[in-house]
ZABABA-958562 format. One record per residue: x, y, z of N, C-alpha, C in turn. Coordinates in nm, 2 decimals. Example, Ala and Ser with C-alpha at 12.3 -4.5 7.8 and 13.67 -1.06 7.14 Angstrom:
2
> neast,nnorth,nup,caeast,canorth,caup,ceast,cnorth,cup
> 1.32,-0.57,0.78,1.23,-0.45,0.78,1.32,-0.33,0.78 $
> 1.28,-0.22,0.71,1.37,-0.11,0.71,1.29,0.00,0.79 $
//
This chain:
247
> neast,nnorth,nup,caeast,canorth,caup,ceast,cnorth,cup
> 0.08,-0.12,0.00,0.00,0.00,0.00,0.09,0.12,0.00 $
> 0.18,0.13,0.08,0.27,0.24,0.08,0.35,0.26,-0.05 $
> 0.37,0.15,-0.11,0.45,0.16,-0.24,0.36,0.23,-0.34 $
> 0.23,0.19,-0.34,0.14,0.25,-0.44,0.13,0.40,-0.42 $
> 0.11,0.44,-0.30,0.10,0.58,-0.27,0.23,0.66,-0.31 $
> 0.34,0.59,-0.28,0.47,0.65,-0.32,0.48,0.66,-0.47 $
> 0.43,0.56,-0.54,0.44,0.57,-0.69,0.35,0.68,-0.74 $
> 0.23,0.69,-0.68,0.14,0.80,-0.73,0.19,0.93,-0.70 $
> 0.26,0.94,-0.59,0.31,1.07,-0.55,0.43,1.11,-0.62 $
> 0.52,1.01,-0.63,0.65,1.05,-0.69,0.66,1.02,-0.84 $
> 0.57,0.94,-0.89,0.58,0.91,-1.04,0.66,0.79,-1.06 $
> 0.68,0.76,-1.19,0.75,0.64,-1.23,0.89,0.65,-1.18 $
> 0.96,0.55,-1.19,1.10,0.54,-1.14,1.19,0.64,-1.21 $
> 1.30,0.66,-1.15,1.39,0.76,-1.20,1.46,0.71,-1.32 $
> 1.49,0.80,-1.41,1.56,0.77,-1.54,1.70,0.74,-1.51 $
> 1.76,0.65,-1.60,1.90,0.63,-1.58,1.98,0.75,-1.59 $
> 2.08,0.75,-1.51,2.17,0.88,-1.50,2.24,0.90,-1.63 $
> 2.23,1.04,-1.66,2.30,1.08,-1.78,2.44,1.13,-1.75 $
> 2.51,1.13,-1.85,2.65,1.19,-1.82,2.64,1.32,-1.76 $
> 2.71,1.34,-1.65,2.70,1.47,-1.58,2.75,1.59,-1.65 $
> 2.84,1.56,-1.74,2.91,1.67,-1.81,2.81,1.73,-1.91 $
> 2.73,1.63,-1.99,2.64,1.68,-2.09,2.53,1.75,-2.03 $
> 2.47,1.70,-1.92,2.36,1.77,-1.85,2.40,1.90,-1.80 $
> 2.51,1.91,-1.75,2.56,2.04,-1.69,2.57,2.14,-1.79 $
> 2.60,2.10,-1.91,2.62,2.20,-2.02,2.49,2.24,-2.07 $
> 2.38,2.15,-2.07,2.26,2.19,-2.14,2.16,2.24,-2.04 $
> 2.14,2.18,-1.92,2.03,2.21,-1.84,2.08,2.26,-1.70 $
> 2.02,2.35,-1.64,2.07,2.38,-1.50,2.04,2.27,-1.41 $
> 2.12,2.26,-1.31,2.11,2.15,-1.21,1.99,2.19,-1.12 $
> 1.89,2.09,-1.11,1.77,2.12,-1.02,1.81,2.12,-0.88 $
> 1.73,2.19,-0.80,1.76,2.19,-0.66,1.72,2.06,-0.60 $
> 1.78,2.01,-0.50,1.75,1.88,-0.43,1.61,1.88,-0.38 $
> 1.55,1.76,-0.40,1.41,1.75,-0.36,1.41,1.74,-0.21 $
> 1.29,1.79,-0.15,1.28,1.78,-0.01,1.26,1.64,0.04 $
> 1.29,1.60,0.15,1.27,1.46,0.20,1.12,1.43,0.21 $
> 1.09,1.30,0.19,0.95,1.26,0.19,0.91,1.24,0.33 $
> 0.79,1.31,0.36,0.74,1.29,0.50,0.63,1.18,0.49 $
> 0.66,1.07,0.56,0.58,0.95,0.55,0.44,0.98,0.61 $
> 0.44,1.06,0.72,0.31,1.09,0.78,0.22,1.16,0.69 $
> 0.27,1.25,0.61,0.19,1.32,0.51,0.14,1.23,0.40 $
> 0.23,1.14,0.35,0.19,1.04,0.25,0.08,0.95,0.30 $
> 0.09,0.90,0.42,-0.01,0.82,0.48,-0.14,0.89,0.49 $
> -0.14,1.01,0.53,-0.26,1.09,0.55,-0.33,1.11,0.42 $
> -0.25,1.14,0.31,-0.31,1.16,0.18,-0.37,1.03,0.13 $
> -0.31,0.92,0.15,-0.36,0.79,0.10,-0.49,0.76,0.17 $
> -0.50,0.78,0.30,-0.62,0.75,0.38,-0.73,0.84,0.33 $
> -0.70,0.96,0.29,-0.81,1.05,0.25,-0.86,1.01,0.11 $
> -0.77,0.97,0.03,-0.81,0.93,-0.11,-0.90,0.80,-0.11 $
> -0.85,0.70,-0.04,-0.92,0.57,-0.05,-1.04,0.57,0.05 $
> -1.04,0.65,0.14,-1.15,0.65,0.24,-1.27,0.74,0.19 $
> -1.24,0.85,0.14,-1.35,0.95,0.10,-1.40,0.92,-0.04 $
> -1.30,0.91,-0.13,-1.34,0.89,-0.27,-1.28,0.77,-0.32 $
> -1.34,0.66,-0.30,-1.28,0.53,-0.35,-1.27,0.54,-0.50 $
> -1.17,0.48,-0.55,-1.15,0.47,-0.70,-1.08,0.59,-0.75 $
> -1.06,0.70,-0.67,-1.00,0.82,-0.72,-0.85,0.79,-0.75 $
> -0.81,0.85,-0.86,-0.67,0.83,-0.89,-0.59,0.96,-0.89 $
> -0.48,0.95,-0.86,-0.39,1.07,-0.86,-0.35,1.09,-1.00 $
> -0.36,1.20,-1.06,-0.32,1.23,-1.20,-0.18,1.17,-1.22 $
> -0.17,1.12,-1.36,-0.04,1.06,-1.39,0.07,1.15,-1.39 $
> 0.04,1.28,-1.41,0.15,1.38,-1.42,0.18,1.42,-1.28 $
> 0.30,1.39,-1.25,0.35,1.42,-1.11,0.35,1.57,-1.09 $
> 0.31,1.61,-0.97,0.32,1.75,-0.93,0.46,1.80,-0.93 $
> 0.48,1.92,-0.98,0.61,1.98,-0.98,0.65,2.03,-0.84 $
> 0.75,1.97,-0.80,0.78,2.01,-0.66,0.82,2.16,-0.66 $
> 0.78,2.22,-0.56,0.81,2.36,-0.54,0.94,2.38,-0.47 $
> 1.03,2.46,-0.53,1.16,2.47,-0.47,1.15,2.56,-0.34 $
> 1.21,2.50,-0.24,1.21,2.58,-0.12,1.29,2.70,-0.13 $
> 1.23,2.81,-0.08,1.31,2.94,-0.08,1.44,2.92,-0.01 $
> 1.54,2.98,-0.07,1.67,2.97,0.00,1.66,3.04,0.14 $
> 1.73,2.98,0.23,1.73,3.03,0.36,1.78,3.18,0.36 $
> 1.71,3.26,0.43,1.74,3.41,0.44,1.84,3.43,0.56 $
> 1.95,3.47,0.52,2.05,3.50,0.62,2.01,3.62,0.70 $
> 2.00,3.61,0.83,1.97,3.73,0.91,2.07,3.84,0.89 $
> 2.02,3.95,0.87,2.11,4.07,0.85,2.17,4.10,0.99 $
> 2.30,4.09,1.00,2.36,4.13,1.13,2.33,4.27,1.17 $
> 2.29,4.29,1.29,2.26,4.42,1.34,2.39,4.51,1.34 $
> 2.37,4.63,1.28,2.48,4.72,1.27,2.51,4.78,1.40 $
> 2.63,4.76,1.44,2.66,4.82,1.58,2.65,4.97,1.58 $
> 2.59,5.02,1.69,2.58,5.16,1.70,2.71,5.23,1.71 $
> 2.72,5.34,1.63,2.85,5.41,1.63,2.88,5.46,1.77 $
> 3.01,5.45,1.80,3.05,5.50,1.94,3.03,5.65,1.95 $
> 2.98,5.69,2.07,2.96,5.83,2.10,3.09,5.91,2.10 $
> 3.08,6.02,2.03,3.20,6.10,2.02,3.24,6.16,2.16 $
> 3.36,6.14,2.19,3.41,6.19,2.32,3.48,6.32,2.29 $
> 3.44,6.42,2.37,3.51,6.56,2.35,3.65,6.55,2.38 $
> 3.73,6.58,2.28,3.88,6.58,2.31,3.92,6.72,2.35 $
> 3.98,6.73,2.47,4.02,6.86,2.52,4.12,6.92,2.42 $
> 4.10,7.05,2.39,4.19,7.12,2.30,4.32,7.14,2.37 $
> 4.42,7.13,2.29,4.56,7.15,2.35,4.58,7.30,2.38 $
> 4.63,7.33,2.50,4.66,7.47,2.53,4.79,7.50,2.47 $
> 4.80,7.61,2.39,4.93,7.64,2.33,5.03,7.68,2.44 $
> 5.14,7.62,2.43,5.25,7.65,2.53,5.35,7.74,2.46 $
> 5.38,7.85,2.53,5.47,7.94,2.47,5.61,7.87,2.46 $
> 5.68,7.90,2.35,5.81,7.84,2.33,5.90,7.88,2.44 $
> 5.89,8.01,2.49,5.97,8.05,2.60,5.90,8.15,2.68 $
> 5.93,8.16,2.80,5.86,8.26,2.89,5.95,8.38,2.90 $
> 5.91,8.49,2.84,5.99,8.61,2.84,5.99,8.67,2.98 $
> 6.10,8.72,3.02,6.12,8.79,3.15,6.05,8.92,3.14 $
> 5.95,8.95,3.23,5.89,9.08,3.22,5.99,9.19,3.25 $
> 5.98,9.30,3.17,6.07,9.41,3.20,6.02,9.49,3.32 $
> 6.10,9.54,3.40,6.05,9.62,3.51,5.99,9.75,3.46 $
> 5.87,9.78,3.52,5.80,9.90,3.48,5.81,10.00,3.58 $
> 5.83,10.12,3.54,5.84,10.23,3.63,5.70,10.27,3.69 $
> 5.69,10.31,3.81,5.56,10.35,3.86,5.51,10.47,3.79 $
> 5.38,10.47,3.77,5.32,10.58,3.69,5.34,10.72,3.76 $
> 5.37,10.81,3.68,5.39,10.95,3.73,5.26,11.02,3.74 $
> 5.24,11.07,3.86,5.12,11.14,3.89,5.12,11.28,3.83 $
> 5.02,11.31,3.75,5.00,11.44,3.69,4.95,11.53,3.79 $
> 5.02,11.64,3.82,4.96,11.73,3.92,4.83,11.79,3.88 $
> 4.74,11.80,3.97,4.61,11.86,3.94,4.62,12.01,3.95 $
> 4.57,12.07,3.85,4.58,12.22,3.85,4.47,12.27,3.94 $
> 4.50,12.34,4.04,4.41,12.40,4.13,4.39,12.55,4.09 $
> 4.26,12.58,4.06,4.23,12.71,4.02,4.24,12.81,4.14 $
> 4.32,12.90,4.13,4.34,13.00,4.23,4.25,13.12,4.20 $
> 4.16,13.15,4.28,4.08,13.27,4.26,4.16,13.40,4.26 $
> 4.15,13.47,4.15,4.22,13.60,4.14,4.14,13.71,4.20 $
> 4.20,13.77,4.30,4.13,13.88,4.37,4.12,13.99,4.27 $
> 4.00,14.05,4.27,3.98,14.16,4.18,4.04,14.28,4.25 $
> 4.14,14.34,4.18,4.20,14.46,4.25,4.10,14.57,4.27 $
> 4.11,14.62,4.39,4.02,14.73,4.43,4.09,14.86,4.40 $
> 4.02,14.94,4.33,4.08,15.06,4.29,4.10,15.15,4.41 $
> 4.22,15.19,4.43,4.26,15.27,4.54,4.25,15.42,4.49 $
> 4.18,15.49,4.56,4.17,15.63,4.51,4.31,15.70,4.52 $
> 4.34,15.76,4.41,4.46,15.83,4.41,4.45,15.96,4.49 $
> 4.55,15.97,4.58,4.55,16.09,4.66,4.60,16.21,4.58 $
> 4.51,16.29,4.55,4.55,16.41,4.47,4.62,16.51,4.57 $
> 4.74,16.54,4.55,4.80,16.63,4.64,4.73,16.77,4.65 $
> 4.71,16.81,4.76,4.64,16.94,4.78,4.73,17.05,4.72 $
> 4.68,17.12,4.62,4.77,17.23,4.57,4.80,17.34,4.67 $
> 4.92,17.38,4.66,4.96,17.49,4.75,4.92,17.62,4.68 $
> 4.88,17.72,4.76,4.85,17.85,4.70,4.97,17.91,4.64 $
> 4.95,17.98,4.53,5.06,18.05,4.46,5.01,18.18,4.41 $
> 5.10,18.27,4.39,5.06,18.40,4.33,5.03,18.39,4.19 $
> 4.94,18.47,4.14,4.90,18.47,4.00,4.91,18.62,3.95 $
> 4.99,18.64,3.84,5.00,18.77,3.78,4.93,18.76,3.65 $
> 4.80,18.79,3.65,4.72,18.78,3.53,4.74,18.91,3.45 $
> 4.75,18.89,3.32,4.76,19.00,3.22,4.62,19.04,3.17 $
> 4.59,19.16,3.17,4.46,19.21,3.13,4.48,19.31,3.01 $
> 4.41,19.28,2.90,4.42,19.37,2.78,4.32,19.48,2.80 $
> 4.37,19.60,2.80,4.28,19.72,2.83,4.26,19.79,2.69 $
> 4.13,19.80,2.65,4.10,19.86,2.52,4.12,20.02,2.53 $
> 4.10,20.08,2.42,4.12,20.23,2.42,4.00,20.29,2.49 $
> 4.04,20.38,2.59,3.94,20.44,2.67,3.93,20.59,2.64 $
> 3.80,20.63,2.63,3.78,20.78,2.61,3.79,20.85,2.74 $
> 3.78,20.98,2.74,3.79,21.06,2.86,3.66,21.03,2.94 $
> 3.69,21.00,3.07,3.58,20.97,3.17,3.52,20.83,3.16 $
> 3.58,20.74,3.09,3.54,20.60,3.08,3.64,20.51,3.14 $
> 3.60,20.39,3.17,3.69,20.30,3.24,3.67,20.15,3.19 $
> 3.76,20.06,3.24,3.75,19.92,3.21,3.76,19.84,3.34 $
> 3.67,19.75,3.37,3.68,19.68,3.50,3.70,19.53,3.48 $
> 3.76,19.46,3.58,3.79,19.32,3.59,3.76,19.27,3.73 $
> 3.68,19.16,3.73,3.65,19.09,3.86,3.73,18.96,3.87 $
> 3.78,18.93,3.99,3.86,18.81,4.01,3.84,18.76,4.15 $
> 3.89,18.64,4.18,3.87,18.57,4.31,4.01,18.56,4.38 $
> 4.02,18.62,4.49,4.14,18.61,4.57,4.12,18.49,4.67 $
> 4.20,18.38,4.67,4.17,18.26,4.74,4.25,18.24,4.87 $
> 4.35,18.31,4.89,4.43,18.30,5.01,4.46,18.44,5.07 $
> 4.46,18.44,5.19,4.48,18.57,5.26,4.63,18.62,5.22 $
> 4.63,18.73,5.16,4.76,18.78,5.11,4.75,18.92,5.05 $
> 4.85,18.96,4.99,4.85,19.10,4.93,4.79,19.09,4.79 $
> 4.75,19.21,4.75,4.70,19.23,4.61,4.79,19.34,4.55 $
> 4.82,19.33,4.42,4.90,19.43,4.35,4.85,19.45,4.21 $
> 4.86,19.58,4.16,4.81,19.62,4.03,4.91,19.72,3.97 $
> 4.92,19.70,3.83,5.01,19.79,3.76,4.95,19.82,3.62 $
> 4.95,19.95,3.59,4.89,20.00,3.46,4.98,20.12,3.42 $
> 5.06,20.10,3.31,5.16,20.20,3.28,5.10,20.32,3.20 $
> 4.97,20.34,3.20,4.91,20.45,3.12,4.92,20.58,3.20 $
> 4.98,20.68,3.14,4.99,20.81,3.20,4.85,20.88,3.21 $
> 4.81,20.93,3.33,4.68,20.99,3.34,4.57,20.90,3.38 $
> 4.60,20.78,3.40,4.50,20.68,3.44,4.49,20.66,3.59 $
> 4.38,20.61,3.64,4.37,20.59,3.79,4.33,20.44,3.81 $
> 4.37,20.38,3.92,4.34,20.24,3.96,4.26,20.24,4.08 $
> 4.13,20.18,4.07,4.04,20.18,4.18,4.01,20.03,4.22 $
> 4.02,19.99,4.35,4.00,19.85,4.39,3.88,19.85,4.48 $
> 3.79,19.75,4.46,3.66,19.74,4.53,3.65,19.59,4.59 $
> 3.59,19.58,4.71,3.55,19.45,4.76,3.42,19.41,4.69 $
> 3.42,19.28,4.65,3.31,19.23,4.56,3.30,19.31,4.43 $
> 3.18,19.32,4.38,3.16,19.39,4.25,3.06,19.50,4.28 $
> 3.10,19.62,4.27,3.01,19.73,4.30,2.89,19.74,4.20 $
> 2.78,19.78,4.25,2.66,19.79,4.16,2.68,19.91,4.06 $
> 2.62,19.90,3.95,2.64,20.00,3.84,2.74,19.96,3.74 $
> 2.82,19.85,3.76,2.91,19.80,3.66,2.83,19.71,3.57 $
> 2.88,19.69,3.45,2.81,19.60,3.35,2.81,19.45,3.39 $
> 2.74,19.37,3.32,2.74,19.23,3.34,2.87,19.17,3.30 $
> 2.90,19.05,3.36,3.01,18.97,3.32,3.13,19.00,3.41 $
> 3.24,18.93,3.38,3.36,18.94,3.47,3.45,19.06,3.43 $
> 3.42,19.12,3.31,3.50,19.23,3.26,3.42,19.31,3.16 $
> 3.46,19.44,3.14,3.39,19.52,3.05,3.41,19.67,3.07 $
> 3.36,19.75,2.98,3.38,19.90,2.99,3.27,19.96,3.06 $
> 3.29,20.07,3.12,3.19,20.15,3.20,3.21,20.30,3.19 $
> 3.11,20.37,3.21,3.12,20.52,3.21,3.12,20.57,3.36 $
> 3.22,20.65,3.39,3.23,20.70,3.53,3.29,20.60,3.62 $
> 3.26,20.63,3.75,3.31,20.54,3.86,3.20,20.50,3.95 $
> 3.20,20.39,4.02,3.10,20.35,4.11,3.08,20.45,4.22 $
> 2.96,20.45,4.28,2.93,20.54,4.39,2.98,20.49,4.53 $
> 3.02,20.36,4.54,3.07,20.31,4.66,3.22,20.35,4.68 $
> 3.26,20.34,4.81,3.40,20.38,4.84,3.49,20.27,4.80 $
> 3.60,20.30,4.73,3.70,20.20,4.70,3.79,20.17,4.82 $
> 3.83,20.04,4.83,3.92,20.00,4.95,4.06,20.05,4.92 $
> 4.10,20.07,4.80,4.23,20.12,4.77,4.23,20.19,4.63 $
> 4.32,20.29,4.61,4.33,20.36,4.48,4.47,20.41,4.46 $
> 4.50,20.42,4.33,4.64,20.46,4.29,4.64,20.52,4.15 $
> 4.75,20.57,4.11,4.76,20.63,3.98,4.84,20.54,3.88 $
> 4.81,20.56,3.75,4.87,20.49,3.65,5.01,20.54,3.62 $
> 5.08,20.49,3.53,5.22,20.53,3.50,5.31,20.41,3.52 $
> 5.42,20.44,3.58,5.52,20.33,3.60,5.51,20.27,3.74 $
> 5.42,20.32,3.83,5.42,20.27,3.96,5.32,20.15,3.97 $
> 5.32,20.08,4.10,5.24,19.96,4.13,5.16,20.00,4.25 $
> 5.03,19.96,4.25,4.95,19.98,4.37,4.95,19.85,4.44 $
> 4.99,19.85,4.57,4.99,19.73,4.66,4.89,19.74,4.76 $
> 4.81,19.63,4.79,4.71,19.62,4.89,4.74,19.50,4.97 $
> 4.80,19.52,5.09,4.85,19.40,5.17,4.73,19.34,5.25 $
> 4.76,19.21,5.28,4.68,19.13,5.38,4.53,19.14,5.35 $
> 4.49,19.11,5.23,4.35,19.10,5.20,4.30,18.96,5.22 $
> 4.18,18.95,5.28,4.12,18.82,5.31,4.07,18.76,5.18 $
> 4.05,18.63,5.17,4.00,18.57,5.04,3.86,18.62,5.01 $
> 3.83,18.62,4.88,3.70,18.67,4.84,3.71,18.73,4.70 $
> 3.59,18.77,4.64,3.59,18.83,4.51,3.62,18.98,4.53 $
> 3.70,19.03,4.42,3.75,19.17,4.42,3.73,19.22,4.28 $
> 3.72,19.36,4.27,3.71,19.42,4.13,3.80,19.54,4.13 $
> 3.87,19.55,4.01,3.96,19.66,3.99,3.91,19.73,3.87 $
> 3.90,19.87,3.87,3.86,19.95,3.76,3.98,20.04,3.72 $
> 4.01,20.03,3.59,4.11,20.12,3.53,4.04,20.23,3.46 $
> 4.05,20.35,3.52,3.97,20.47,3.47,4.06,20.58,3.41 $
> 4.01,20.63,3.29,4.08,20.74,3.22,4.04,20.88,3.29 $
> 4.13,20.92,3.37,4.11,21.05,3.44,4.18,21.17,3.37 $
> 4.24,21.14,3.25,4.32,21.24,3.18,4.23,21.33,3.09 $
> 4.29,21.42,3.02,4.21,21.50,2.93,4.21,21.45,2.79 $
> 4.27,21.33,2.76,4.27,21.27,2.63,4.25,21.12,2.64 $
> 4.22,21.06,2.53,4.20,20.91,2.53,4.33,20.84,2.57 $
> 4.31,20.72,2.62,4.42,20.63,2.66,4.41,20.50,2.59 $
> 4.53,20.45,2.57,4.53,20.31,2.52,4.52,20.30,2.37 $
> 4.50,20.17,2.33,4.49,20.05,2.42,4.63,20.01,2.48 $
> 4.62,19.93,2.59,4.74,19.89,2.66,4.72,19.76,2.74 $
> 4.81,19.73,2.83,4.80,19.61,2.91,4.83,19.64,3.06 $
> 4.75,19.58,3.14,4.77,19.59,3.29,4.79,19.46,3.35 $
> 4.85,19.45,3.47,4.88,19.33,3.55,4.80,19.33,3.68 $
> 4.74,19.22,3.71,4.66,19.20,3.83,4.73,19.09,3.91 $
> 4.77,19.12,4.03,4.85,19.02,4.11,4.76,18.98,4.23 $
> 4.73,18.84,4.25,4.65,18.79,4.36,4.70,18.65,4.39 $
> 4.64,18.58,4.49,4.68,18.45,4.53,4.56,18.35,4.50 $
> 4.61,18.23,4.45,4.50,18.13,4.41,4.56,17.99,4.42 $
> 4.47,17.89,4.42,4.51,17.75,4.42,4.50,17.70,4.27 $
> 4.58,17.75,4.19,4.59,17.71,4.05,4.49,17.76,3.96 $
> 4.41,17.86,4.00,4.31,17.91,3.91,4.37,18.04,3.85 $
> 4.48,18.03,3.78,4.54,18.15,3.72,4.51,18.14,3.57 $
> 4.46,18.25,3.51,4.43,18.24,3.37,4.56,18.24,3.29 $
//
């Protein structure tokens, strides 16, 4: 019974062996058949003859299916080793220079602003002028008969007064202050003589009229034509004391 099943399963007997050389050149060498499992053959025979009696296995043997070649397991790729940080090399100086000695820093002096005192103006002491005599020159115009010419001045220091008028026939009259009746201004012509009494009087010509020890104050001198003919023009001199107010 087993032989029949084997025949049906495997087919007729194997053909005589051909020369290996000729077959190798013409046909590729088939893969080796898998081993026959007797348990499977027995089960197939029982099924055929038990369930369908008279059933025949087709004469054409089934083409064995080539077993897939065994798959070689792909070896697991080892994990790459973790990168280890390599410490960087510290550059080493070829030689250690000897530091040169350094001088201590020089301190720059701080400029301190000194307040400049504003100079105070010192009043200049003006020296007190000393009194001095003044010989003022007076221009006397031409005088008609009975007319005169007057001059008013300030005597500033107690002292003498002196007058000179070289006109022949003339008279010199000296008054304290300025008598009324004379014209305006410090000098000028006049007709006649004042009505007040003169403190001193003299004659013209070559002489000088001196009036000693007169106190400071204003004085007036009149040069009067007492002759019978006109006089001048000419020049007279008035002498008095002053603190620099000499014309």
